[in-house]
N, C-alpha and C positions, 0 to 999 in steps of 0.2 A: 504494500500500500504506500503510495507516495505521500509526501508531506501535505500536499494540497488536499488529498483525499482524507487524511487524518484530521486536518483542520475542519473540513466540511462536516465530517462525522461528529467532531467535538462541538461545533457550533449548533448542529441539529440537536444534540443531546442537551445542550444548555437551554435551548428553547423548550424542549420537552420538560426539563426539570422546572423551569420557571412556570410553565403551564400547570404542572402538578402542585407546586407551592401555592400559586394563586388559587387553585381549586380548593386546597386544604384551608386556606385563609377564609374563603367565602362559603365553605360547605358546612352543613349541619350534620354530616355523616359522623357517627360516633367513632367508627373504626377507620383510622387512616390506612391501616394495612389493607382493608378491603378496597379502599379507593385506589391505593397503589396497584393492587392486583388488577383492578379494572383498567386503569390507564396502561399498565404493561400489556394487557391483552389487546387493547385497541392499537397500541403502537406496534406490537408484533404483527397484527393483521395488516397494518398499513405498510410495514417494512416488507412483509411477504409479498404484498401486491406490487411494490416497487421493484422487487428483485425479479419478478416473473416477466 
């Protein structure tokens, strides 16, 4: 993986983490773990679609 690709992946992960943090701050869900699992599943599905 080239440096440009690593940077792109890291920037995408930062966006994903910021989205998750903002969701936690505004969410009434008691379990942050369940929220994390949900977001991980959504991101995995999205990444799988992009790879195909």
